[in-house]
N, C-alpha and C positions, 0 to 999 in steps of 0.2 A: 765467535769466541764466545760472546758474554749474547743467549740472547733469550733472559729474563726480565729484558728493559722495554721490552713491544717492541717500538718501531723506532728506535734510536737507532743511528749509524752510526760505524765501523769505530771512526773517530770517536766519538762519544764515549763508547765502549770502553777503546784502549784507553782513555784517556782517563776515565775513572778509574781500570781497575791498575792504573799505575802510577794514581794517586791515594786510593785505598795501599798499594804495598807500600811506598814509600811512608804513608800513616802508621802503619802497623809495625814497620821496621823501625821507625824511629819511637815509637814506644815502647817497642821492645828493647833498642838502648837506654831508655829510658831507667825502665824497671831493672835491669840488669845492674846499671849503674848502684840505683837503689837498692839492691840486693846487698851488692859484694860494700857499699858501706853500710850497711848495718852488720852484716859482717865482721868485717874490721873494728868496728866498735865494740862487739858482744866478747870481744877474746878478755 
C-alpha cells in the first residue's frame, strides 16, 4: 500500500494513511464551514 516509507510495516503504513485521511477530512470540513459562513455574511 505505502511503499515509500522504507522498512515500515503494513500496520504503521495503514495507521498513517488513516490518520492522514481523517486529518484532511476534518480540515476540509472546517474550511467548508468557514467559506459558507463568509458567504452568508456577505449578502
